[in-house]
C-alpha positions in Angstrom: 118.3 103.9 129.2 120.4 102.9 126.3 121.8 99.4 126.4 125.1 98.3 124.9 124.8 95.6 122.2 128.3 95.4 120.8 131.4 97.2 119.7 130.9 98.9 116.3 134.0 97.0 115.1 132.2 93.7 115.8 129.6 94.7 113.2 131.2 94.6 109.7 129.3 96.1 106.8 127.5 93.2 105.0 128.9 90.7 107.5 127.3 88.7 110.2 124.8 90.4 112.5 125.2 90.5 116.3 122.5 88.7 118.2 121.1 89.8 121.5 117.9 89.3 123.6 115.4 91.8 125.1 112.2 91.7 127.0 109.1 92.8 125.1 105.9 92.9 127.0 107.3 90.5 129.6 108.6 88.0 127.1 112.3 87.4 126.4 112.8 87.7 122.6 115.7 87.2 120.3 116.9 90.2 118.3 119.8 91.2 116.1 121.6 94.2 114.8 122.9 94.2 111.2 125.2 96.7 109.5 124.1 97.3 105.9 125.5 100.0 103.7 127.3 101.6 106.6 124.4 101.9 109.0 123.3 99.7 111.8 119.7 98.4 111.8 118.1 96.2 114.5 115.0 94.0 114.5 113.3 91.4 116.7 114.6 88.1 115.2 111.2 86.8 114.2 109.9 86.3 110.7 106.7 88.3 109.8 105.2 85.1 108.4 105.5 82.7 111.3 107.4 83.3 114.5 110.7 81.6 113.7 114.2 83.1 113.8 115.6 84.3 110.5 119.2 83.1 110.7 120.3 79.8 109.2 123.5 80.0 111.3 123.8 82.4 114.3 124.2 85.9 112.9 123.8 84.9 109.2 120.9 87.2 108.2 121.8 88.3 104.7 121.1 86.4 101.5 123.9 85.4 99.1 123.6 88.7 97.3 124.1 90.7 100.5 121.1 92.8 99.5 118.3 91.3 101.7 117.7 89.8 105.1 116.4 86.3 104.5 114.3 83.9 106.5 116.1 80.6 106.4 112.9 78.7 107.0 111.0 79.7 103.9 113.0 82.3 102.0 111.2 85.5 102.8 113.3 88.5 101.8 113.4 91.7 103.8 115.0 95.1 102.9 117.7 95.6 105.6 117.0 99.3 106.2 113.3 99.1 106.6 112.5 95.4 107.5 109.8 95.4 104.7 109.2 91.9 103.2 109.5 92.1 99.4 109.4 88.4 98.5 108.0 85.3 100.0 104.8 84.4 101.9 104.7 87.7 103.9 105.1 90.4 101.2 104.1 93.8 102.5 104.6 92.9 106.1 107.6 94.0 108.1 110.0 92.9 110.8 109.6 94.6 114.2 112.2 97.3 114.1 114.3 98.4 117.1 116.1 101.8 117.4 119.8 101.7 117.7 122.5 104.3 117.7 126.3 104.3 117.4 128.4 106.4 119.8 132.0 106.2 120.8 132.7 103.0 118.8 129.7 101.2 120.4 126.3 100.2 119.2 123.4 100.8 121.6 119.8 99.7 121.8 117.8 102.9 122.5 114.3 101.6 122.4 114.5 100.2 125.9 111.4 98.2 124.8 110.8 97.1 128.3 114.3 95.6 128.5 115.9 95.3 131.9 
């Protein structure tokens, strides 16, 4: 069943992401949804290199250029629409993507991903 994450208006293009949590395989995990180039993309908030959250301040996922998601711990850069790491210690690996959809001015997690 789809789960409401936030209002679409709370997710400005190129702005801060909206953080949320979900259960994956019985473990509560941080996640985020980021609007980039007009579309919402969601990922588990865990670097592909080591399991640390990406944001240097809550919701701050994009680098200064606004072109990449960045891990604040060691600078790994990820393409926002695919989660693929293109620079840093985990090049070629990807963030764990989550499916989201926008409907009636709301952003929903549609994976379920074992979430309650």
